[in-house]
Steps between C-alpha positions, in 0.01 A plus 500: 500500500608679820601171658712421195682835526553450875643154435737643238620764748563238768686267264710786362597629845590150618723450199667838544556424871691187400692641205563852635467473878674826590291710264177323593566542871569872458190548288274313744633703793435823310147385409424410864630833629302705249177302536491480880276741688654843541341838452266323256316184596541180302164528323583849371841386378343204318240725334782728382683193368186386315474841333867493405464146362217623276693812393816297429298234309620208715252214535722324755515815715124546472429142609752509785387831643127441446534184710704682763249786507215255558705327769560841662126564518436698183157460346485404132351842427800674659738299284307582183493868600880491535504370142288797392753738652770327296289526184453872566875550518598251227220543245370233264771239558442518877128467441561181300705356787192534715372197305737257676456696824123447501541134401759442775291676765192300400698176514685571823207649692287187446729300728 
């Protein structure tokens, strides 16, 4: 399921880059600047993004940032804990979005 969401993201961004190159270029530059190491390291930023994906109820965001968090050295338990922080702040709906988070982490961490 995570791989399917990641594929959808990639296909969507490729299409937008072709159809709306100026906007896509500006967005990708902004994303790179925000996500690069600064006062916070990449892993911390990705864990924050995981929590925000859960709180905003975005399965694509959860898949994307769970993968990036793993790639940045986060342990599956750290990613799930970030989801718990989101559930604390968001309540029941955030808790329910931990379902795809746990599934995505299980799927992606087996690789």
